[in-house]
PDB file of N, CA, C and O in Angstrom, chain B, residues numbered from 101:
ATOM      1  N   MET B 101     -34.629 -30.204  15.572  1.00  0.00           N
ATOM      2  CA  MET B 101     -34.052 -30.192  14.289  1.00  0.00           C
ATOM      3  C   MET B 101     -34.432 -29.011  13.321  1.00  0.00           C
ATOM      4  O   MET B 101     -33.678 -28.625  12.428  1.00  0.00           O
ATOM      5  N   ARG B 102     -35.614 -28.499  13.568  1.00  0.00           N
ATOM      6  CA  ARG B 102     -36.051 -27.443  12.669  1.00  0.00           C
ATOM      7  C   ARG B 102     -35.188 -26.118  13.001  1.00  0.00           C
ATOM      8  O   ARG B 102     -34.850 -25.368  12.085  1.00  0.00           O
ATOM      9  N   THR B 103     -34.869 -25.876  14.254  1.00  0.00           N
ATOM     10  CA  THR B 103     -34.190 -24.694  14.587  1.00  0.00           C
ATOM     11  C   THR B 103     -32.717 -24.760  14.093  1.00  0.00           C
ATOM     12  O   THR B 103     -32.151 -23.709  13.793  1.00  0.00           O
ATOM     13  N   ALA B 104     -32.111 -25.884  14.003  1.00  0.00           N
ATOM     14  CA  ALA B 104     -30.793 -26.031  13.496  1.00  0.00           C
ATOM     15  C   ALA B 104     -30.728 -25.643  12.017  1.00  0.00           C
ATOM     16  O   ALA B 104     -29.746 -25.066  11.551  1.00  0.00           O
ATOM     17  N   ARG B 105     -31.799 -25.976  11.292  1.00  0.00           N
ATOM     18  CA  ARG B 105     -31.800 -25.674   9.870  1.00  0.00           C
ATOM     19  C   ARG B 105     -32.041 -24.212   9.629  1.00  0.00           C
ATOM     20  O   ARG B 105     -31.515 -23.641   8.674  1.00  0.00           O
ATOM     21  N   ARG B 106     -32.793 -23.626  10.442  1.00  0.00           N
ATOM     22  CA  ARG B 106     -32.939 -22.162  10.402  1.00  0.00           C
ATOM     23  C   ARG B 106     -31.698 -21.325  10.667  1.00  0.00           C
ATOM     24  O   ARG B 106     -31.534 -20.246  10.098  1.00  0.00           O
ATOM     25  N   LEU B 107     -30.849 -21.812  11.509  1.00  0.00           N
ATOM     26  CA  LEU B 107     -29.651 -21.071  11.838  1.00  0.00           C
ATOM     27  C   LEU B 107     -28.537 -21.300  10.857  1.00  0.00           C
ATOM     28  O   LEU B 107     -27.515 -20.616  10.905  1.00  0.00           O
ATOM     29  N   ALA B 108     -28.713 -22.244   9.972  1.00  0.00           N
ATOM     30  CA  ALA B 108     -27.686 -22.566   9.000  1.00  0.00           C
ATOM     31  C   ALA B 108     -27.611 -21.383   7.964  1.00  0.00           C
ATOM     32  O   ALA B 108     -28.597 -20.703   7.678  1.00  0.00           O
ATOM     33  N   LEU B 109     -26.380 -21.197   7.434  1.00  0.00           N
ATOM     34  CA  LEU B 109     -26.147 -20.221   6.406  1.00  0.00           C
ATOM     35  C   LEU B 109     -26.879 -20.497   5.169  1.00  0.00           C
ATOM     36  O   LEU B 109     -27.115 -21.668   4.871  1.00  0.00           O
ATOM     37  N   PRO B 110     -27.284 -19.475   4.376  1.00  0.00           N
ATOM     38  CA  PRO B 110     -27.989 -19.836   3.141  1.00  0.00           C
ATOM     39  C   PRO B 110     -27.002 -20.401   2.100  1.00  0.00           C
ATOM     40  O   PRO B 110     -25.787 -20.244   2.215  1.00  0.00           O
ATOM     41  N   ALA B 111     -27.565 -21.052   1.100  1.00  0.00           N
ATOM     42  CA  ALA B 111     -26.722 -21.743   0.100  1.00  0.00           C
ATOM     43  C   ALA B 111     -25.823 -20.741  -0.513  1.00  0.00           C
ATOM     44  O   ALA B 111     -26.176 -19.570  -0.647  1.00  0.00           O
ATOM     45  N   ARG B 112     -24.648 -21.189  -0.892  1.00  0.00           N
ATOM     46  CA  ARG B 112     -23.609 -20.298  -1.640  1.00  0.00           C
ATOM     47  C   ARG B 112     -23.996 -20.169  -3.056  1.00  0.00           C
ATOM     48  O   ARG B 112     -23.665 -21.038  -3.863  1.00  0.00           O
ATOM     49  N   THR B 113     -24.640 -19.190  -3.384  1.00  0.00           N
ATOM     50  CA  THR B 113     -25.109 -18.980  -4.717  1.00  0.00           C
ATOM     51  C   THR B 113     -23.943 -18.218  -5.504  1.00  0.00           C
ATOM     52  O   THR B 113     -22.975 -17.749  -4.907  1.00  0.00           O
ATOM     53  N   VAL B 114     -24.099 -18.136  -6.814  1.00  0.00           N
ATOM     54  CA  VAL B 114     -23.134 -17.463  -7.664  1.00  0.00           C
ATOM     55  C   VAL B 114     -23.008 -15.962  -7.191  1.00  0.00           C
ATOM     56  O   VAL B 114     -21.920 -15.390  -7.118  1.00  0.00           O
ATOM     57  N   ARG B 115     -24.174 -15.398  -6.885  1.00  0.00           N
ATOM     58  CA  ARG B 115     -24.189 -14.016  -6.459  1.00  0.00           C
ATOM     59  C   ARG B 115     -23.352 -13.833  -5.145  1.00  0.00           C
ATOM     60  O   ARG B 115     -22.580 -12.880  -5.032  1.00  0.00           O
ATOM     61  N   VAL B 116     -23.511 -14.712  -4.214  1.00  0.00           N
ATOM     62  CA  VAL B 116     -22.671 -14.573  -2.933  1.00  0.00           C
ATOM     63  C   VAL B 116     -21.157 -14.871  -3.249  1.00  0.00           C
ATOM     64  O   VAL B 116     -20.262 -14.279  -2.646  1.00  0.00           O
ATOM     65  N   ARG B 117     -20.926 -15.749  -4.153  1.00  0.00           N
ATOM     66  CA  ARG B 117     -19.508 -15.990  -4.429  1.00  0.00           C
ATOM     67  C   ARG B 117     -18.874 -14.841  -5.164  1.00  0.00           C
ATOM     68  O   ARG B 117     -17.721 -14.516  -4.881  1.00  0.00           O
ATOM     69  N   PHE B 118     -19.584 -14.181  -6.126  1.00  0.00           N
ATOM     70  CA  PHE B 118     -19.028 -13.067  -6.855  1.00  0.00           C
ATOM     71  C   PHE B 118     -18.894 -11.855  -5.839  1.00  0.00           C
ATOM     72  O   PHE B 118     -17.920 -11.107  -5.927  1.00  0.00           O
ATOM     73  N   THR B 119     -19.786 -11.677  -4.958  1.00  0.00           N
ATOM     74  CA  THR B 119     -19.780 -10.657  -3.986  1.00  0.00           C
ATOM     75  C   THR B 119     -18.548 -10.710  -3.072  1.00  0.00           C
ATOM     76  O   THR B 119     -17.890  -9.708  -2.793  1.00  0.00           O
ATOM     77  N   ALA B 120     -18.266 -12.005  -2.604  1.00  0.00           N
ATOM     78  CA  ALA B 120     -17.025 -12.264  -1.833  1.00  0.00           C
ATOM     79  C   ALA B 120     -15.747 -12.079  -2.601  1.00  0.00           C
ATOM     80  O   ALA B 120     -14.741 -11.584  -2.092  1.00  0.00           O
ATOM     81  N   LEU B 121     -15.827 -12.518  -3.913  1.00  0.00           N
ATOM     82  CA  LEU B 121     -14.641 -12.336  -4.635  1.00  0.00           C
ATOM     83  C   LEU B 121     -14.366 -10.898  -4.983  1.00  0.00           C
ATOM     84  O   LEU B 121     -13.211 -10.478  -4.913  1.00  0.00           O
ATOM     85  N   TYR B 122     -15.334 -10.136  -5.345  1.00  0.00           N
ATOM     86  CA  TYR B 122     -15.089  -8.720  -5.657  1.00  0.00           C
ATOM     87  C   TYR B 122     -14.701  -7.950  -4.312  1.00  0.00           C
ATOM     88  O   TYR B 122     -13.908  -7.009  -4.345  1.00  0.00           O
ATOM     89  N   GLY B 123     -15.262  -8.366  -3.194  1.00  0.00           N
ATOM     90  CA  GLY B 123     -14.883  -7.698  -1.958  1.00  0.00           C
ATOM     91  C   GLY B 123     -13.408  -8.006  -1.630  1.00  0.00           C
ATOM     92  O   GLY B 123     -12.706  -7.074  -1.238  1.00  0.00           O
ATOM     93  N   VAL B 124     -12.923  -9.147  -1.751  1.00  0.00           N
ATOM     94  CA  VAL B 124     -11.526  -9.460  -1.555  1.00  0.00           C
ATOM     95  C   VAL B 124     -10.687  -8.740  -2.560  1.00  0.00           C
ATOM     96  O   VAL B 124      -9.677  -8.144  -2.186  1.00  0.00           O
ATOM     97  N   LEU B 125     -11.046  -8.760  -3.815  1.00  0.00           N
ATOM     98  CA  LEU B 125     -10.277  -8.033  -4.781  1.00  0.00           C
ATOM     99  C   LEU B 125     -10.145  -6.508  -4.533  1.00  0.00           C
ATOM    100  O   LEU B 125      -9.116  -5.885  -4.792  1.00  0.00           O
ATOM    101  N   PHE B 126     -11.227  -5.976  -4.032  1.00  0.00           N
ATOM    102  CA  PHE B 126     -11.289  -4.525  -3.714  1.00  0.00           C
ATOM    103  C   PHE B 126     -10.275  -4.243  -2.541  1.00  0.00           C
ATOM    104  O   PHE B 126      -9.544  -3.253  -2.553  1.00  0.00           O
ATOM    105  N   LEU B 127     -10.278  -5.123  -1.582  1.00  0.00           N
ATOM    106  CA  LEU B 127      -9.424  -4.917  -0.391  1.00  0.00           C
ATOM    107  C   LEU B 127      -7.948  -5.089  -0.856  1.00  0.00           C
ATOM    108  O   LEU B 127      -7.099  -4.264  -0.517  1.00  0.00           O
ATOM    109  N   LEU B 128      -7.656  -6.127  -1.607  1.00  0.00           N
ATOM    110  CA  LEU B 128      -6.298  -6.344  -2.036  1.00  0.00           C
ATOM    111  C   LEU B 128      -5.736  -5.210  -2.962  1.00  0.00           C
ATOM    112  O   LEU B 128      -4.563  -4.856  -2.847  1.00  0.00           O
ATOM    113  N   SER B 129      -6.546  -4.668  -3.841  1.00  0.00           N
ATOM    114  CA  SER B 129      -6.225  -3.601  -4.736  1.00  0.00           C
ATOM    115  C   SER B 129      -5.972  -2.318  -3.883  1.00  0.00           C
ATOM    116  O   SER B 129      -5.055  -1.544  -4.159  1.00  0.00           O
ATOM    117  N   GLY B 130      -6.769  -2.140  -2.903  1.00  0.00           N
ATOM    118  CA  GLY B 130      -6.597  -0.904  -2.004  1.00  0.00           C
ATOM    119  C   GLY B 130      -5.269  -1.011  -1.241  1.00  0.00           C
ATOM    120  O   GLY B 130      -4.518  -0.044  -1.111  1.00  0.00           O
ATOM    121  N   ALA B 131      -5.012  -2.242  -0.736  1.00  0.00           N
ATOM    122  CA  ALA B 131      -3.764  -2.479  -0.001  1.00  0.00           C
ATOM    123  C   ALA B 131      -2.496  -2.297  -0.949  1.00  0.00           C
ATOM    124  O   ALA B 131      -1.478  -1.749  -0.528  1.00  0.00           O
ATOM    125  N   ALA B 132      -2.602  -2.760  -2.190  1.00  0.00           N
ATOM    126  CA  ALA B 132      -1.579  -2.640  -3.148  1.00  0.00           C
ATOM    127  C   ALA B 132      -1.361  -1.158  -3.556  1.00  0.00           C
ATOM    128  O   ALA B 132      -0.232  -0.713  -3.765  1.00  0.00           O
ATOM    129  N   LEU B 133      -2.421  -0.459  -3.655  1.00  0.00           N
ATOM    130  CA  LEU B 133      -2.339   0.976  -3.949  1.00  0.00           C
ATOM    131  C   LEU B 133      -1.641   1.792  -2.788  1.00  0.00           C
ATOM    132  O   LEU B 133      -0.913   2.753  -3.035  1.00  0.00           O
ATOM    133  N   LEU B 134      -1.886   1.384  -1.610  1.00  0.00           N
ATOM    134  CA  LEU B 134      -1.221   2.079  -0.485  1.00  0.00           C
ATOM    135  C   LEU B 134       0.242   1.752  -0.438  1.00  0.00           C
ATOM    136  O   LEU B 134       1.049   2.621  -0.107  1.00  0.00           O
ATOM    137  N   VAL B 135       0.643   0.455  -0.776  1.00  0.00           N
ATOM    138  CA  VAL B 135       2.034   0.193  -0.791  1.00  0.00           C
ATOM    139  C   VAL B 135       2.726   0.913  -1.854  1.00  0.00           C
ATOM    140  O   VAL B 135       3.815   1.444  -1.637  1.00  0.00           O
ATOM    141  N   ILE B 136       2.115   0.962  -3.071  1.00  0.00           N
ATOM    142  CA  ILE B 136       2.710   1.618  -4.181  1.00  0.00           C
ATOM    143  C   ILE B 136       2.862   3.134  -3.863  1.00  0.00           C
ATOM    144  O   ILE B 136       3.896   3.716  -4.191  1.00  0.00           O
ATOM    145  N   THR B 137       1.894   3.753  -3.257  1.00  0.00           N
ATOM    146  CA  THR B 137       1.936   5.211  -2.925  1.00  0.00           C
ATOM    147  C   THR B 137       3.022   5.447  -1.893  1.00  0.00           C
ATOM    148  O   THR B 137       3.730   6.452  -1.971  1.00  0.00           O
ATOM    149  N   ASN B 138       3.175   4.544  -0.921  1.00  0.00           N
ATOM    150  CA  ASN B 138       4.227   4.725   0.123  1.00  0.00           C
ATOM    151  C   ASN B 138       5.584   4.612  -0.528  1.00  0.00           C
ATOM    152  O   ASN B 138       6.478   5.405  -0.233  1.00  0.00           O
ATOM    153  N   LEU B 139       5.768   3.589  -1.459  1.00  0.00           N
ATOM    154  CA  LEU B 139       7.025   3.379  -2.121  1.00  0.00           C
ATOM    155  C   LEU B 139       7.461   4.668  -2.935  1.00  0.00           C
ATOM    156  O   LEU B 139       8.607   5.116  -2.904  1.00  0.00           O
ATOM    157  N   VAL B 140       6.502   5.168  -3.609  1.00  0.00           N
ATOM    158  CA  VAL B 140       6.742   6.320  -4.484  1.00  0.00           C
ATOM    159  C   VAL B 140       7.125   7.540  -3.571  1.00  0.00           C
ATOM    160  O   VAL B 140       8.094   8.253  -3.828  1.00  0.00           O
ATOM    161  N   SER B 141       6.331   7.728  -2.527  1.00  0.00           N
ATOM    162  CA  SER B 141       6.678   8.891  -1.682  1.00  0.00           C
ATOM    163  C   SER B 141       7.953   8.735  -0.920  1.00  0.00           C
ATOM    164  O   SER B 141       8.618   9.743  -0.680  1.00  0.00           O
ATOM    165  N   LEU B 142       8.359   7.530  -0.509  1.00  0.00           N
ATOM    166  CA  LEU B 142       9.644   7.270   0.103  1.00  0.00           C
ATOM    167  C   LEU B 142      10.739   7.555  -0.919  1.00  0.00           C
ATOM    168  O   LEU B 142      11.746   8.165  -0.557  1.00  0.00           O
ATOM    169  N   GLY B 143      10.593   7.143  -2.176  1.00  0.00           N
ATOM    170  CA  GLY B 143      11.589   7.426  -3.183  1.00  0.00           C
ATOM    171  C   GLY B 143      11.714   8.854  -3.629  1.00  0.00           C
ATOM    172  O   GLY B 143      12.745   9.254  -4.169  1.00  0.00           O
ATOM    173  N   SER B 144      10.706   9.605  -3.415  1.00  0.00           N
ATOM    174  CA  SER B 144      10.788  10.983  -3.832  1.00  0.00           C
ATOM    175  C   SER B 144      11.294  11.933  -2.854  1.00  0.00           C
ATOM    176  O   SER B 144      11.680  13.052  -3.195  1.00  0.00           O
ATOM    177  N   THR B 145      11.306  11.493  -1.555  1.00  0.00           N
ATOM    178  CA  THR B 145      11.769  12.363  -0.445  1.00  0.00           C
ATOM    179  C   THR B 145      13.283  12.177  -0.442  1.00  0.00           C
ATOM    180  O   THR B 145      13.772  11.047  -0.450  1.00  0.00           O
ATOM    181  N   ARG B 146      14.021  13.275  -0.430  1.00  0.00           N
ATOM    182  CA  ARG B 146      15.467  13.167  -0.436  1.00  0.00           C
ATOM    183  C   ARG B 146      15.985  13.967   0.697  1.00  0.00           C
ATOM    184  O   ARG B 146      15.602  15.128   0.834  1.00  0.00           O
ATOM    185  N   ILE B 147      16.851  13.417   1.542  1.00  0.00           N
ATOM    186  CA  ILE B 147      17.473  14.131   2.626  1.00  0.00           C
ATOM    187  C   ILE B 147      18.887  14.384   2.193  1.00  0.00           C
ATOM    188  O   ILE B 147      19.619  13.457   1.846  1.00  0.00           O
ATOM    189  N   SER B 148      19.257  15.595   2.211  1.00  0.00           N
ATOM    190  CA  SER B 148      20.611  16.002   1.787  1.00  0.00           C
ATOM    191  C   SER B 148      21.530  15.995   3.002  1.00  0.00           C
ATOM    192  O   SER B 148      21.169  16.375   4.115  1.00  0.00           O
ATOM    193  N   GLU B 149      22.770  15.525   2.701  1.00  0.00           N
ATOM    194  CA  GLU B 149      23.708  15.504   3.811  1.00  0.00           C
ATOM    195  C   GLU B 149      24.563  16.813   3.730  1.00  0.00           C
ATOM    196  O   GLU B 149      25.096  17.155   2.675  1.00  0.00           O
ATOM    197  N   VAL B 150      24.664  17.493   4.829  1.00  0.00           N
ATOM    198  CA  VAL B 150      25.464  18.652   4.924  1.00  0.00           C
ATOM    199  C   VAL B 150      26.634  18.432   5.809  1.00  0.00           C
ATOM    200  O   VAL B 150      26.484  18.029   6.963  1.00  0.00           O
ATOM    201  N   ALA B 151      27.854  18.699   5.269  1.00  0.00           N
ATOM    202  CA  ALA B 151      29.106  18.509   6.041  1.00  0.00           C
ATOM    203  C   ALA B 151      29.192  19.658   7.103  1.00  0.00           C
ATOM    204  O   ALA B 151      28.583  20.719   6.972  1.00  0.00           O
ATOM    205  N   PRO B 152      29.989  19.359   8.152  1.00  0.00           N
ATOM    206  CA  PRO B 152      30.080  20.331   9.124  1.00  0.00           C
ATOM    207  C   PRO B 152      30.641  21.659   8.503  1.00  0.00           C
ATOM    208  O   PRO B 152      31.480  21.635   7.603  1.00  0.00           O
ATOM    209  N   GLY B 153      30.151  22.777   9.013  1.00  0.00           N
ATOM    210  CA  GLY B 153      30.523  24.053   8.443  1.00  0.00           C
ATOM    211  C   GLY B 153      29.553  24.570   7.380  1.00  0.00           C
ATOM    212  O   GLY B 153      29.796  25.616   6.778  1.00  0.00           O
ATOM    213  N   GLY B 154      28.497  23.872   7.155  1.00  0.00           N
ATOM    214  CA  GLY B 154      27.411  24.353   6.288  1.00  0.00           C
ATOM    215  C   GLY B 154      27.721  24.108   4.857  1.00  0.00           C
ATOM    216  O   GLY B 154      26.915  24.528   4.028  1.00  0.00           O
ATOM    217  N   ARG B 155      28.832  23.454   4.444  1.00  0.00           N
ATOM    218  CA  ARG B 155      29.063  23.202   3.036  1.00  0.00           C
ATOM    219  C   ARG B 155      28.470  21.816   2.616  1.00  0.00           C
ATOM    220  O   ARG B 155      28.407  20.878   3.410  1.00  0.00           O
ATOM    221  N   PRO B 156      28.079  21.749   1.438  1.00  0.00           N
ATOM    222  CA  PRO B 156      27.526  20.441   0.886  1.00  0.00           C
ATOM    223  C   PRO B 156      28.635  19.415   0.928  1.00  0.00           C
ATOM    224  O   PRO B 156      29.816  19.711   0.752  1.00  0.00           O
ATOM    225  N   SER B 157      28.191  18.186   1.170  1.00  0.00           N
ATOM    226  CA  SER B 157      29.186  17.067   1.218  1.00  0.00           C
ATOM    227  C   SER B 157      29.560  16.647  -0.196  1.00  0.00           C
ATOM    228  O   SER B 157      28.850  16.985  -1.143  1.00  0.00           O
ATOM    229  N   ARG B 158      30.531  16.003  -0.339  1.00  0.00           N
ATOM    230  CA  ARG B 158      31.098  15.513  -1.686  1.00  0.00           C
ATOM    231  C   ARG B 158      30.067  14.584  -2.321  1.00  0.00           C
ATOM    232  O   ARG B 158      29.936  14.612  -3.545  1.00  0.00           O
ATOM    233  N   GLN B 159      29.356  13.798  -1.607  1.00  0.00           N
ATOM    234  CA  GLN B 159      28.234  12.922  -2.123  1.00  0.00           C
ATOM    235  C   GLN B 159      27.124  13.778  -2.687  1.00  0.00           C
ATOM    236  O   GLN B 159      26.507  13.370  -3.671  1.00  0.00           O
ATOM    237  N   GLU B 160      26.829  14.936  -2.130  1.00  0.00           N
ATOM    238  CA  GLU B 160      25.713  15.742  -2.539  1.00  0.00           C
ATOM    239  C   GLU B 160      26.174  16.410  -3.826  1.00  0.00           C
ATOM    240  O   GLU B 160      25.370  16.556  -4.747  1.00  0.00           O
ATOM    241  N   LEU B 161      27.422  16.819  -3.927  1.00  0.00           N
ATOM    242  CA  LEU B 161      27.903  17.493  -5.053  1.00  0.00           C
ATOM    243  C   LEU B 161      28.023  16.522  -6.287  1.00  0.00           C
ATOM    244  O   LEU B 161      27.829  16.913  -7.438  1.00  0.00           O
ATOM    245  N   ASP B 162      28.337  15.306  -5.983  1.00  0.00           N
ATOM    246  CA  ASP B 162      28.368  14.287  -7.021  1.00  0.00           C
ATOM    247  C   ASP B 162      27.015  13.945  -7.576  1.00  0.00           C
ATOM    248  O   ASP B 162      26.874  13.537  -8.729  1.00  0.00           O
ATOM    249  N   ALA B 163      25.988  14.124  -6.705  1.00  0.00           N
ATOM    250  CA  ALA B 163      24.644  13.868  -7.110  1.00  0.00           C
ATOM    251  C   ALA B 163      23.964  14.995  -7.818  1.00  0.00           C
ATOM    252  O   ALA B 163      22.796  14.880  -8.190  1.00  0.00           O
ATOM    253  N   GLY B 164      24.671  16.095  -8.016  1.00  0.00           N
ATOM    254  CA  GLY B 164      24.078  17.207  -8.707  1.00  0.00           C
ATOM    255  C   GLY B 164      23.607  18.383  -7.881  1.00  0.00           C
ATOM    256  O   GLY B 164      22.855  19.228  -8.365  1.00  0.00           O
ATOM    257  N   GLY B 165      24.042  18.440  -6.652  1.00  0.00           N
ATOM    258  CA  GLY B 165      23.695  19.487  -5.772  1.00  0.00           C
ATOM    259  C   GLY B 165      24.426  20.785  -6.063  1.00  0.00           C
ATOM    260  O   GLY B 165      25.447  20.749  -6.750  1.00  0.00           O
ATOM    261  N   ARG B 166      23.987  21.867  -5.605  1.00  0.00           N
ATOM    262  CA  ARG B 166      24.603  23.166  -5.772  1.00  0.00           C
ATOM    263  C   ARG B 166      25.755  23.341  -4.961  1.00  0.00           C
ATOM    264  O   ARG B 166      25.691  23.061  -3.764  1.00  0.00           O
ATOM    265  N   PRO B 167      26.928  23.823  -5.532  1.00  0.00           N
ATOM    266  CA  PRO B 167      28.130  24.065  -4.782  1.00  0.00           C
ATOM    267  C   PRO B 167      27.980  25.239  -3.730  1.00  0.00           C
ATOM    268  O   PRO B 167      28.933  25.555  -3.017  1.00  0.00           O
TER     269      PRO B 167
END
């Protein structure tokens, strides 16, 4: 019986709860920051469509591309 009590986890104190809470919040905020960064970088990269013959397509001209 004594060895079973020694192997048990310590009591869940306020310190342990706050540590776990802050750890989870840190991981979630890091994941959210990665998602936001990826969304911003995907939105800022622009692939222009070039029509056959090397001329810009009508869609690119309508979007403000150079003629």
